TORKOL-4160 file (C-alpha; in steps of 0.2 Angstrom, whole numbers, padded with zeros to 4 digits, m for minus):
408
<pt num="1" X="1036" Y="0227" Z="m0304"/>
<pt num="2" X="1031" Y="0240" Z="m0292"/>
<pt num="3" X="1040" Y="0242" Z="m0275"/>
<pt num="4" X="1023" Y="0244" Z="m0268"/>
<pt num="5" X="1019" Y="0226" Z="m0269"/>
<pt num="6" X="1028" Y="0224" Z="m0252"/>
<pt num="7" X="1028" Y="0235" Z="m0237"/>
<pt num="8" X="1040" Y="0236" Z="m0223"/>
<pt num="9" X="1034" Y="0224" Z="m0209"/>
<pt num="10" X="1041" Y="0212" Z="m0196"/>
<pt num="11" X="1042" Y="0194" Z="m0203"/>
<pt num="12" X="1027" Y="0189" Z="m0191"/>
<pt num="13" X="1015" Y="0200" Z="m0200"/>
<pt num="14" X="1024" Y="0201" Z="m0217"/>
<pt num="15" X="1013" Y="0197" Z="m0232"/>
<pt num="16" X="1023" Y="0192" Z="m0247"/>
<pt num="17" X="1015" Y="0190" Z="m0265"/>
<pt num="18" X="1016" Y="0174" Z="m0273"/>
<pt num="19" X="1028" Y="0181" Z="m0287"/>
<pt num="20" X="1041" Y="0185" Z="m0274"/>
<pt num="21" X="1039" Y="0171" Z="m0261"/>
<pt num="22" X="1053" Y="0160" Z="m0268"/>
<pt num="23" X="1043" Y="0146" Z="m0273"/>
<pt num="24" X="1052" Y="0147" Z="m0290"/>
<pt num="25" X="1068" Y="0155" Z="m0284"/>
<pt num="26" X="1082" Y="0152" Z="m0297"/>
<pt num="27" X="1093" Y="0146" Z="m0282"/>
<pt num="28" X="1081" Y="0134" Z="m0276"/>
<pt num="29" X="1088" Y="0116" Z="m0274"/>
<pt num="30" X="1080" Y="0100" Z="m0280"/>
<pt num="31" X="1065" Y="0098" Z="m0269"/>
<pt num="32" X="1067" Y="0079" Z="m0269"/>
<pt num="33" X="1082" Y="0082" Z="m0257"/>
<pt num="34" X="1074" Y="0095" Z="m0246"/>
<pt num="35" X="1075" Y="0091" Z="m0227"/>
<pt num="36" X="1063" Y="0104" Z="m0222"/>
<pt num="37" X="1045" Y="0106" Z="m0226"/>
<pt num="38" X="1046" Y="0125" Z="m0231"/>
<pt num="39" X="1040" Y="0128" Z="m0249"/>
<pt num="40" X="1044" Y="0147" Z="m0249"/>
<pt num="41" X="1058" Y="0159" Z="m0242"/>
<pt num="42" X="1048" Y="0166" Z="m0227"/>
<pt num="43" X="1044" Y="0148" Z="m0221"/>
<pt num="44" X="1062" Y="0143" Z="m0224"/>
<pt num="45" X="1068" Y="0158" Z="m0213"/>
<pt num="46" X="1056" Y="0153" Z="m0200"/>
<pt num="47" X="1062" Y="0135" Z="m0200"/>
<pt num="48" X="1080" Y="0142" Z="m0197"/>
<pt num="49" X="1075" Y="0154" Z="m0183"/>
<pt num="50" X="1066" Y="0140" Z="m0174"/>
<pt num="51" X="1083" Y="0132" Z="m0170"/>
<pt num="52" X="1086" Y="0147" Z="m0158"/>
<pt num="53" X="1068" Y="0148" Z="m0150"/>
<pt num="54" X="1076" Y="0144" Z="m0133"/>
<pt num="55" X="1089" Y="0157" Z="m0134"/>
<pt num="56" X="1080" Y="0174" Z="m0134"/>
<pt num="57" X="1095" Y="0186" Z="m0137"/>
<pt num="58" X="1102" Y="0175" Z="m0151"/>
<pt num="59" X="1085" Y="0173" Z="m0159"/>
<pt num="60" X="1082" Y="0192" Z="m0159"/>
<pt num="61" X="1099" Y="0195" Z="m0167"/>
<pt num="62" X="1097" Y="0182" Z="m0180"/>
<pt num="63" X="1079" Y="0187" Z="m0184"/>
<pt num="64" X="1084" Y="0205" Z="m0186"/>
<pt num="65" X="1097" Y="0201" Z="m0199"/>
<pt num="66" X="1087" Y="0189" Z="m0209"/>
<pt num="67" X="1072" Y="0200" Z="m0208"/>
<pt num="68" X="1082" Y="0215" Z="m0215"/>
<pt num="69" X="1089" Y="0205" Z="m0229"/>
<pt num="70" X="1072" Y="0198" Z="m0234"/>
<pt num="71" X="1064" Y="0215" Z="m0234"/>
<pt num="72" X="1078" Y="0222" Z="m0244"/>
<pt num="73" X="1077" Y="0208" Z="m0257"/>
<pt num="74" X="1058" Y="0210" Z="m0259"/>
<pt num="75" X="1057" Y="0230" Z="m0259"/>
<pt num="76" X="1074" Y="0235" Z="m0266"/>
<pt num="77" X="1081" Y="0221" Z="m0277"/>
<pt num="78" X="1063" Y="0216" Z="m0281"/>
<pt num="79" X="1066" Y="0197" Z="m0281"/>
<pt num="80" X="1064" Y="0183" Z="m0269"/>
<pt num="81" X="1078" Y="0179" Z="m0256"/>
<pt num="82" X="1081" Y="0163" Z="m0265"/>
<pt num="83" X="1085" Y="0172" Z="m0281"/>
<pt num="84" X="1099" Y="0184" Z="m0273"/>
<pt num="85" X="1115" Y="0183" Z="m0282"/>
<pt num="86" X="1133" Y="0187" Z="m0277"/>
<pt num="87" X="1131" Y="0204" Z="m0285"/>
<pt num="88" X="1115" Y="0207" Z="m0275"/>
<pt num="89" X="1124" Y="0203" Z="m0259"/>
<pt num="90" X="1138" Y="0216" Z="m0263"/>
<pt num="91" X="1124" Y="0229" Z="m0265"/>
<pt num="92" X="1116" Y="0224" Z="m0249"/>
<pt num="93" X="1132" Y="0225" Z="m0239"/>
<pt num="94" X="1134" Y="0243" Z="m0245"/>
<pt num="95" X="1116" Y="0247" Z="m0241"/>
<pt num="96" X="1119" Y="0242" Z="m0223"/>
<pt num="97" X="1130" Y="0257" Z="m0220"/>
<pt num="98" X="1117" Y="0269" Z="m0226"/>
<pt num="99" X="1099" Y="0262" Z="m0228"/>
<pt num="100" X="1090" Y="0273" Z="m0240"/>
<pt num="101" X="1077" Y="0280" Z="m0242"/>
<pt num="102" X="1079" Y="0283" Z="m0223"/>
<pt num="103" X="1060" Y="0287" Z="m0221"/>
<pt num="104" X="1056" Y="0269" Z="m0227"/>
<pt num="105" X="1070" Y="0259" Z="m0218"/>
<pt num="106" X="1076" Y="0269" Z="m0203"/>
<pt num="107" X="1066" Y="0273" Z="m0187"/>
<pt num="108" X="1062" Y="0291" Z="m0183"/>
<pt num="109" X="1075" Y="0299" Z="m0171"/>
<pt num="110" X="1083" Y="0282" Z="m0169"/>
<pt num="111" X="1071" Y="0276" Z="m0157"/>
<pt num="112" X="1065" Y="0258" Z="m0155"/>
<pt num="113" X="1047" Y="0254" Z="m0157"/>
<pt num="114" X="1038" Y="0238" Z="m0153"/>
<pt num="115" X="1037" Y="0226" Z="m0168"/>
<pt num="116" X="1017" Y="0229" Z="m0169"/>
<pt num="117" X="1019" Y="0248" Z="m0169"/>
<pt num="118" X="1016" Y="0256" Z="m0186"/>
<pt num="119" X="1032" Y="0266" Z="m0183"/>
<pt num="120" X="1043" Y="0251" Z="m0182"/>
<pt num="121" X="1057" Y="0251" Z="m0195"/>
<pt num="122" X="1071" Y="0238" Z="m0198"/>
<pt num="123" X="1085" Y="0250" Z="m0194"/>
<pt num="124" X="1089" Y="0263" Z="m0181"/>
<pt num="125" X="1102" Y="0270" Z="m0192"/>
<pt num="126" X="1116" Y="0265" Z="m0203"/>
<pt num="127" X="1128" Y="0251" Z="m0197"/>
<pt num="128" X="1146" Y="0253" Z="m0192"/>
<pt num="129" X="1158" Y="0244" Z="m0202"/>
<pt num="130" X="1160" Y="0231" Z="m0188"/>
<pt num="131" X="1141" Y="0229" Z="m0187"/>
<pt num="132" X="1140" Y="0227" Z="m0205"/>
<pt num="133" X="1153" Y="0213" Z="m0204"/>
<pt num="134" X="1143" Y="0205" Z="m0190"/>
<pt num="135" X="1127" Y="0205" Z="m0200"/>
<pt num="136" X="1136" Y="0196" Z="m0215"/>
<pt num="137" X="1143" Y="0183" Z="m0203"/>
<pt num="138" X="1125" Y="0180" Z="m0197"/>
<pt num="139" X="1118" Y="0179" Z="m0214"/>
<pt num="140" X="1132" Y="0167" Z="m0220"/>
<pt num="141" X="1126" Y="0156" Z="m0206"/>
<pt num="142" X="1109" Y="0157" Z="m0212"/>
<pt num="143" X="1113" Y="0153" Z="m0230"/>
<pt num="144" X="1125" Y="0139" Z="m0225"/>
<pt num="145" X="1110" Y="0131" Z="m0215"/>
<pt num="146" X="1098" Y="0133" Z="m0229"/>
<pt num="147" X="1110" Y="0124" Z="m0241"/>
<pt num="148" X="1112" Y="0110" Z="m0229"/>
<pt num="149" X="1094" Y="0109" Z="m0227"/>
<pt num="150" X="1092" Y="0106" Z="m0246"/>
<pt num="151" X="1082" Y="0122" Z="m0248"/>
<pt num="152" X="1095" Y="0131" Z="m0258"/>
<pt num="153" X="1108" Y="0125" Z="m0271"/>
<pt num="154" X="1122" Y="0137" Z="m0265"/>
<pt num="155" X="1127" Y="0151" Z="m0253"/>
<pt num="156" X="1129" Y="0168" Z="m0262"/>
<pt num="157" X="1138" Y="0175" Z="m0247"/>
<pt num="158" X="1152" Y="0162" Z="m0248"/>
<pt num="159" X="1159" Y="0172" Z="m0263"/>
<pt num="160" X="1161" Y="0188" Z="m0255"/>
<pt num="161" X="1179" Y="0193" Z="m0251"/>
<pt num="162" X="1182" Y="0193" Z="m0232"/>
<pt num="163" X="1193" Y="0208" Z="m0233"/>
<pt num="164" X="1209" Y="0199" Z="m0230"/>
<pt num="165" X="1219" Y="0198" Z="m0213"/>
<pt num="166" X="1210" Y="0208" Z="m0200"/>
<pt num="167" X="1220" Y="0219" Z="m0188"/>
<pt num="168" X="1218" Y="0215" Z="m0170"/>
<pt num="169" X="1201" Y="0222" Z="m0165"/>
<pt num="170" X="1200" Y="0237" Z="m0152"/>
<pt num="171" X="1186" Y="0243" Z="m0142"/>
<pt num="172" X="1180" Y="0260" Z="m0149"/>
<pt num="173" X="1163" Y="0261" Z="m0143"/>
<pt num="174" X="1165" Y="0267" Z="m0125"/>
<pt num="175" X="1165" Y="0284" Z="m0116"/>
<pt num="176" X="1181" Y="0293" Z="m0113"/>
<pt num="177" X="1184" Y="0299" Z="m0095"/>
<pt num="178" X="1178" Y="0316" Z="m0100"/>
<pt num="179" X="1162" Y="0310" Z="m0107"/>
<pt num="180" X="1158" Y="0299" Z="m0092"/>
<pt num="181" X="1160" Y="0314" Z="m0081"/>
<pt num="182" X="1149" Y="0324" Z="m0092"/>
<pt num="183" X="1135" Y="0310" Z="m0091"/>
<pt num="184" X="1137" Y="0309" Z="m0072"/>
<pt num="185" X="1136" Y="0328" Z="m0070"/>
<pt num="186" X="1120" Y="0328" Z="m0080"/>
<pt num="187" X="1112" Y="0315" Z="m0070"/>
<pt num="188" X="1117" Y="0323" Z="m0054"/>
<pt num="189" X="1109" Y="0339" Z="m0059"/>
<pt num="190" X="1092" Y="0332" Z="m0064"/>
<pt num="191" X="1078" Y="0341" Z="m0054"/>
<pt num="192" X="1070" Y="0332" Z="m0039"/>
<pt num="193" X="1057" Y="0344" Z="m0034"/>
<pt num="194" X="1042" Y="0332" Z="m0039"/>
<pt num="195" X="1039" Y="0314" Z="m0035"/>
<pt num="196" X="1041" Y="0310" Z="m0054"/>
<pt num="197" X="1057" Y="0320" Z="m0055"/>
<pt num="198" X="1064" Y="0310" Z="m0040"/>
<pt num="199" X="1059" Y="0294" Z="m0048"/>
<pt num="200" X="1068" Y="0299" Z="m0065"/>
<pt num="201" X="1083" Y="0305" Z="m0056"/>
<pt num="202" X="1084" Y="0288" Z="m0046"/>
<pt num="203" X="1082" Y="0278" Z="m0061"/>
<pt num="204" X="1095" Y="0287" Z="m0072"/>
<pt num="205" X="1107" Y="0286" Z="m0058"/>
<pt num="206" X="1104" Y="0267" Z="m0054"/>
<pt num="207" X="1105" Y="0263" Z="m0073"/>
<pt num="208" X="1122" Y="0271" Z="m0075"/>
<pt num="209" X="1128" Y="0263" Z="m0059"/>
<pt num="210" X="1122" Y="0246" Z="m0063"/>
<pt num="211" X="1129" Y="0245" Z="m0081"/>
<pt num="212" X="1145" Y="0253" Z="m0076"/>
<pt num="213" X="1150" Y="0244" Z="m0061"/>
<pt num="214" X="1144" Y="0227" Z="m0066"/>
<pt num="215" X="1147" Y="0228" Z="m0084"/>
<pt num="216" X="1131" Y="0220" Z="m0089"/>
<pt num="217" X="1123" Y="0216" Z="m0105"/>
<pt num="218" X="1106" Y="0225" Z="m0109"/>
<pt num="219" X="1098" Y="0208" Z="m0109"/>
<pt num="220" X="1105" Y="0204" Z="m0092"/>
<pt num="221" X="1098" Y="0220" Z="m0085"/>
<pt num="222" X="1081" Y="0218" Z="m0093"/>
<pt num="223" X="1078" Y="0200" Z="m0086"/>
<pt num="224" X="1088" Y="0202" Z="m0070"/>
<pt num="225" X="1079" Y="0201" Z="m0053"/>
<pt num="226" X="1084" Y="0210" Z="m0036"/>
<pt num="227" X="1084" Y="0193" Z="m0028"/>
<pt num="228" X="1100" Y="0188" Z="m0038"/>
<pt num="229" X="1110" Y="0200" Z="m0026"/>
<pt num="230" X="1116" Y="0189" Z="m0011"/>
<pt num="231" X="1129" Y="0190" Z="0003"/>
<pt num="232" X="1142" Y="0178" Z="0009"/>
<pt num="233" X="1158" Y="0178" Z="0019"/>
<pt num="234" X="1176" Y="0177" Z="0012"/>
<pt num="235" X="1189" Y="0166" Z="0020"/>
<pt num="236" X="1194" Y="0179" Z="0032"/>
<pt num="237" X="1176" Y="0181" Z="0038"/>
<pt num="238" X="1173" Y="0197" Z="0029"/>
<pt num="239" X="1156" Y="0201" Z="0021"/>
<pt num="240" X="1154" Y="0200" Z="0002"/>
<pt num="241" X="1140" Y="0205" Z="m0010"/>
<pt num="242" X="1138" Y="0197" Z="m0027"/>
<pt num="243" X="1126" Y="0197" Z="m0041"/>
<pt num="244" X="1122" Y="0181" Z="m0050"/>
<pt num="245" X="1117" Y="0183" Z="m0068"/>
<pt num="246" X="1112" Y="0173" Z="m0083"/>
<pt num="247" X="1122" Y="0179" Z="m0098"/>
<pt num="248" X="1125" Y="0175" Z="m0116"/>
<pt num="249" X="1122" Y="0157" Z="m0121"/>
<pt num="250" X="1113" Y="0154" Z="m0105"/>
<pt num="251" X="1129" Y="0155" Z="m0095"/>
<pt num="252" X="1129" Y="0159" Z="m0077"/>
<pt num="253" X="1142" Y="0170" Z="m0069"/>
<pt num="254" X="1145" Y="0179" Z="m0052"/>
<pt num="255" X="1149" Y="0197" Z="m0053"/>
<pt num="256" X="1157" Y="0206" Z="m0038"/>
<pt num="257" X="1147" Y="0219" Z="m0030"/>
<pt num="258" X="1155" Y="0234" Z="m0021"/>
<pt num="259" X="1148" Y="0243" Z="m0005"/>
<pt num="260" X="1146" Y="0258" Z="m0017"/>
<pt num="261" X="1134" Y="0248" Z="m0028"/>
<pt num="262" X="1124" Y="0241" Z="m0013"/>
<pt num="263" X="1122" Y="0260" Z="m0007"/>
<pt num="264" X="1115" Y="0264" Z="m0024"/>
<pt num="265" X="1104" Y="0249" Z="m0024"/>
<pt num="266" X="1097" Y="0254" Z="m0007"/>
<pt num="267" X="1094" Y="0272" Z="m0013"/>
<pt num="268" X="1085" Y="0266" Z="m0029"/>
<pt num="269" X="1074" Y="0254" Z="m0019"/>
<pt num="270" X="1069" Y="0267" Z="m0006"/>
<pt num="271" X="1064" Y="0280" Z="m0019"/>
<pt num="272" X="1053" Y="0266" Z="m0027"/>
<pt num="273" X="1045" Y="0262" Z="m0010"/>
<pt num="274" X="1054" Y="0246" Z="m0006"/>
<pt num="275" X="1065" Y="0241" Z="0008"/>
<pt num="276" X="1083" Y="0246" Z="0007"/>
<pt num="277" X="1090" Y="0228" Z="0003"/>
<pt num="278" X="1082" Y="0214" Z="m0007"/>
<pt num="279" X="1076" Y="0197" Z="0000"/>
<pt num="280" X="1083" Y="0181" Z="m0006"/>
<pt num="281" X="1073" Y="0175" Z="m0021"/>
<pt num="282" X="1065" Y="0192" Z="m0023"/>
<pt num="283" X="1057" Y="0194" Z="m0041"/>
<pt num="284" X="1057" Y="0213" Z="m0042"/>
<pt num="285" X="1066" Y="0217" Z="m0058"/>
<pt num="286" X="1083" Y="0225" Z="m0058"/>
<pt num="287" X="1075" Y="0240" Z="m0066"/>
<pt num="288" X="1057" Y="0244" Z="m0063"/>
<pt num="289" X="1045" Y="0255" Z="m0073"/>
<pt num="290" X="1043" Y="0273" Z="m0069"/>
<pt num="291" X="1025" Y="0270" Z="m0064"/>
<pt num="292" X="1013" Y="0255" Z="m0062"/>
<pt num="293" X="1017" Y="0238" Z="m0058"/>
<pt num="294" X="1035" Y="0233" Z="m0054"/>
<pt num="295" X="1036" Y="0221" Z="m0070"/>
<pt num="296" X="1051" Y="0218" Z="m0080"/>
<pt num="297" X="1055" Y="0230" Z="m0095"/>
<pt num="298" X="1059" Y="0225" Z="m0112"/>
<pt num="299" X="1077" Y="0226" Z="m0119"/>
<pt num="300" X="1070" Y="0239" Z="m0130"/>
<pt num="301" X="1063" Y="0249" Z="m0115"/>
<pt num="302" X="1080" Y="0247" Z="m0106"/>
<pt num="303" X="1089" Y="0253" Z="m0122"/>
<pt num="304" X="1077" Y="0268" Z="m0124"/>
<pt num="305" X="1080" Y="0273" Z="m0105"/>
<pt num="306" X="1099" Y="0274" Z="m0107"/>
<pt num="307" X="1097" Y="0283" Z="m0124"/>
<pt num="308" X="1086" Y="0295" Z="m0115"/>
<pt num="309" X="1100" Y="0299" Z="m0102"/>
<pt num="310" X="1113" Y="0301" Z="m0116"/>
<pt num="311" X="1102" Y="0312" Z="m0127"/>
<pt num="312" X="1099" Y="0323" Z="m0111"/>
<pt num="313" X="1117" Y="0324" Z="m0107"/>
<pt num="314" X="1121" Y="0328" Z="m0126"/>
<pt num="315" X="1108" Y="0343" Z="m0125"/>
<pt num="316" X="1115" Y="0349" Z="m0109"/>
<pt num="317" X="1133" Y="0349" Z="m0117"/>
<pt num="318" X="1127" Y="0359" Z="m0133"/>
<pt num="319" X="1120" Y="0373" Z="m0121"/>
<pt num="320" X="1138" Y="0376" Z="m0116"/>
<pt num="321" X="1144" Y="0381" Z="m0133"/>
<pt num="322" X="1148" Y="0376" Z="m0151"/>
<pt num="323" X="1165" Y="0368" Z="m0145"/>
<pt num="324" X="1155" Y="0355" Z="m0136"/>
<pt num="325" X="1146" Y="0349" Z="m0152"/>
<pt num="326" X="1158" Y="0335" Z="m0156"/>
<pt num="327" X="1157" Y="0328" Z="m0138"/>
<pt num="328" X="1138" Y="0329" Z="m0139"/>
<pt num="329" X="1137" Y="0320" Z="m0155"/>
<pt num="330" X="1147" Y="0306" Z="m0148"/>
<pt num="331" X="1135" Y="0304" Z="m0133"/>
<pt num="332" X="1121" Y="0303" Z="m0145"/>
<pt num="333" X="1128" Y="0289" Z="m0153"/>
<pt num="334" X="1131" Y="0279" Z="m0137"/>
<pt num="335" X="1121" Y="0265" Z="m0130"/>
<pt num="336" X="1120" Y="0253" Z="m0116"/>
<pt num="337" X="1133" Y="0242" Z="m0123"/>
<pt num="338" X="1145" Y="0257" Z="m0123"/>
<pt num="339" X="1144" Y="0256" Z="m0104"/>
<pt num="340" X="1149" Y="0238" Z="m0104"/>
<pt num="341" X="1164" Y="0242" Z="m0114"/>
<pt num="342" X="1167" Y="0258" Z="m0103"/>
<pt num="343" X="1167" Y="0246" Z="m0088"/>
<pt num="344" X="1179" Y="0234" Z="m0096"/>
<pt num="345" X="1191" Y="0248" Z="m0101"/>
<pt num="346" X="1190" Y="0257" Z="m0084"/>
<pt num="347" X="1194" Y="0241" Z="m0074"/>
<pt num="348" X="1209" Y="0238" Z="m0085"/>
<pt num="349" X="1215" Y="0256" Z="m0083"/>
<pt num="350" X="1213" Y="0254" Z="m0064"/>
<pt num="351" X="1224" Y="0239" Z="m0063"/>
<pt num="352" X="1211" Y="0225" Z="m0061"/>
<pt num="353" X="1219" Y="0209" Z="m0067"/>
<pt num="354" X="1213" Y="0204" Z="m0084"/>
<pt num="355" X="1208" Y="0187" Z="m0078"/>
<pt num="356" X="1196" Y="0195" Z="m0066"/>
<pt num="357" X="1189" Y="0207" Z="m0079"/>
<pt num="358" X="1186" Y="0192" Z="m0090"/>
<pt num="359" X="1176" Y="0183" Z="m0077"/>
<pt num="360" X="1166" Y="0199" Z="m0072"/>
<pt num="361" X="1161" Y="0202" Z="m0090"/>
<pt num="362" X="1157" Y="0184" Z="m0093"/>
<pt num="363" X="1168" Y="0181" Z="m0108"/>
<pt num="364" X="1172" Y="0164" Z="m0100"/>
<pt num="365" X="1158" Y="0153" Z="m0093"/>
<pt num="366" X="1159" Y="0148" Z="m0074"/>
<pt num="367" X="1161" Y="0130" Z="m0071"/>
<pt num="368" X="1151" Y="0121" Z="m0058"/>
<pt num="369" X="1164" Y="0123" Z="m0044"/>
<pt num="370" X="1162" Y="0142" Z="m0045"/>
<pt num="371" X="1147" Y="0142" Z="m0033"/>
<pt num="372" X="1160" Y="0138" Z="m0019"/>
<pt num="373" X="1171" Y="0151" Z="m0011"/>
<pt num="374" X="1189" Y="0150" Z="m0018"/>
<pt num="375" X="1204" Y="0160" Z="m0015"/>
<pt num="376" X="1204" Y="0167" Z="m0033"/>
<pt num="377" X="1186" Y="0173" Z="m0031"/>
<pt num="378" X="1191" Y="0182" Z="m0015"/>
<pt num="379" X="1205" Y="0191" Z="m0024"/>
<pt num="380" X="1194" Y="0195" Z="m0039"/>
<pt num="381" X="1181" Y="0203" Z="m0027"/>
<pt num="382" X="1194" Y="0213" Z="m0018"/>
<pt num="383" X="1202" Y="0220" Z="m0034"/>
<pt num="384" X="1185" Y="0224" Z="m0042"/>
<pt num="385" X="1177" Y="0233" Z="m0028"/>
<pt num="386" X="1193" Y="0241" Z="m0022"/>
<pt num="387" X="1197" Y="0249" Z="m0039"/>
<pt num="388" X="1182" Y="0251" Z="m0049"/>
<pt num="389" X="1170" Y="0264" Z="m0043"/>
<pt num="390" X="1157" Y="0277" Z="m0050"/>
<pt num="391" X="1162" Y="0291" Z="m0038"/>
<pt num="392" X="1147" Y="0301" Z="m0040"/>
<pt num="393" X="1153" Y="0314" Z="m0028"/>
<pt num="394" X="1165" Y="0320" Z="m0042"/>
<pt num="395" X="1151" Y="0325" Z="m0053"/>
<pt num="396" X="1152" Y="0343" Z="m0059"/>
<pt num="397" X="1141" Y="0355" Z="m0048"/>
<pt num="398" X="1132" Y="0365" Z="m0062"/>
<pt num="399" X="1114" Y="0372" Z="m0063"/>
<pt num="400" X="1101" Y="0358" Z="m0064"/>
<pt num="401" X="1092" Y="0357" Z="m0080"/>
<pt num="402" X="1073" Y="0361" Z="m0081"/>
<pt num="403" X="1060" Y="0349" Z="m0079"/>
<pt num="404" X="1058" Y="0349" Z="m0098"/>
<pt num="405" X="1075" Y="0342" Z="m0100"/>
<pt num="406" X="1073" Y="0329" Z="m0087"/>
<pt num="407" X="1057" Y="0320" Z="m0093"/>
<pt num="408" X="1053" Y="0313" Z="m0110"/>
């Protein structure tokens, strides 16, 4: 059977030939006990994903892993998803670390493209061991559901060894103090001679500030609005700024906003022709496009904007000599989520109470009483804005890069 029977494509447009659609998959359950109407693998996956239609971030994550496995089954294993064996899943787990051939599976330059774009690929690079494990956890959830739905007889992932007792996890994907200063220095040196250069400089600085000080997830930045910033007074009558955000699992939380962030917000808004401070309920996105209407950007667009800054900083480091090659390579691996981890790490290093960090990052949901002013909220605000800073003034004063380095 030729691999050319199926091409790499998103599940929305994927065309699967009848001999590979799973209608007769060897792991199919007795159809008389089926609890979903799907008669082929693609429809069965869509039925599973439909459970998460109201949770965009979860849906995107689950669809990505299901899609990758389905494509690998059709193109590499050359069999239906519903015919995969324990041995197939072992091979797939290894494949995730280094998808080959790269031209077929991996996006060029590691960039994300729209799902309708012909350059779209299922991977932006090989997965880390931690991401590989997370992928298998999601697929195990999928197979378990398909068995419960009466579509499959058994779950082939259930046979995989889980690796035994895991050591206590440690955050490794974050920017060291030196790398963080390198990125700040690069952004501070971006040219500002032309209107477009000033817009790029302002956006780059605002992106780093917002992710770092607030510890936000990329989805929270992509969907956030300026009107979610608001002021109130603490129990001593002092003015406080907060950001209300909707996080993972549709959980609301309030994140303390420092005077430093308010200053950066005003700077960013004024460069983009807006009043210094947002109005209550304002629908302007937290991050606006470089030109055109002030509409919300996609998660992929926000991801690419941060990656663009990191790549520029890495290129700047390489111009300083071969001894900076390792640091540049580390920056090229970094993503928006690294800034969230960096934020948590810096807050902890600065002595912010772990309970305050937990609530700032949204690891525990707020209860309904959190909309009121409490003493613990006052203390969390004081600790966060007093000890967690960007400190742009410490950025190294080096020659500014050329316009070619600054723009895409």
